[in-house]
N, C-alpha and C positions, 0 to 999 in steps of 0.2 A: 553361165556363159559370160565371159568378160569382154569388153572392147579391145583388150590388145595382151599380147604375151606378157608384158611386164606386170599388167594387172593381175594375170593370172598367178605368177610367181608371187607377187605380193599378198594375194590371197592365200596362197599355197604356205608362205612363212607365217602369216598371221594364224592360221589353223593350228600350226604346231606350237605356237607360243602363246595364245591369247589367255589361256588358263593354265597354270601348272598343276591343277587338280583334275583336269578333264582334257578330253581328246574326242576330236571328230574325225573318224578315219577318212583319209581322202588321198587324191593324187591328180597329177598333171601328165602331159605328155613327156615331160623330163623324168618323171618316175616311172612311166611305162604300166603295163598291166590293166589297160583301160578297161576291161571286162570286169576286172576284180574289185575295182574302186567303188566303195559305197557312195562316195561324194567324188565326181570327176569334174576338175575344173578346166575349162578350154575356152577357146575363141572360137571353134567350129561348130557348127549347126549339126551336132551328131549327138546320138545317144548309146554309146557303145556298152554302157552297164544296165541298160533297161530301166533307168529311173523314171518315176512317174511325176517328179517335180522337177520343174525348171525354174533356175533363178537368173534373172538377167540383170546386168550392171553396166555401166559406163556405156549406154546406148546400144549394147548388142541386141541384135534381133534374131529371133527364130523364124525361119521361112514357114513352118506349119505348126502352130500352136495345137492343133488337135491331137498332135502326138503326146501330149502330156495330160496329166489329171489336173495338175495345178502349175500355173506360170505367175512368178512372182517378178515384177520388175521394181528393182531399188535404183533411187536417184536422188540427186542432190536437190532439196527444195528451195535452197538458197540462191540457185544460179538461174537466172530468168532464161537463159537459152537452153539449158537443160530441161526447163520447166515446160518450155514452148515445143521442144521436141518430144516431150512425154505425152502432152495433151494431143499431138498429132497422132501418135501411136494409139492412145487411148480411143480416138475416134474411129481409127483403123479397126482396132479390136471389137468397139461397139457395133460398127458397121458390119462386121462379120459374124455378128451374133453371138458373141461371147459373153458370159455373164461376168460382171466387173464389179469390183470393190475398191476403194481408195483408202488407205490408212495414212497418218501423218503422226510424227512425232510432236508432242506438245512441249512447251518452253519447260515444263517440269520433267521431260524425258520420257513420258509415258506415251503409249500409241493409242490412238483414237481414231474411230472410223470417220472419215470425212463425207 
């Protein structure tokens, strides 16, 4: 789930072109057939394809995290405003009793648990 329709369509385009040897089947409202899309790109807090994993980006927020087995929140760790908002959501998640883990990308590009 993204924060805007423009971001959804940018992700949609990227998933078509990011690797000429691979493909992640996906779709958005523009494509239709939402129940049949293995990856559903949207701004709305819905789960039409029965997914178990939710990826949030651009400050998008789900109203009910318990509907998912795993929720990932991706944000820009170089933007102080974005970091402050992510910290506020972290506190909400923690206070709601969710199991949390934080990963960050190192200067070498590797992902490390923080």
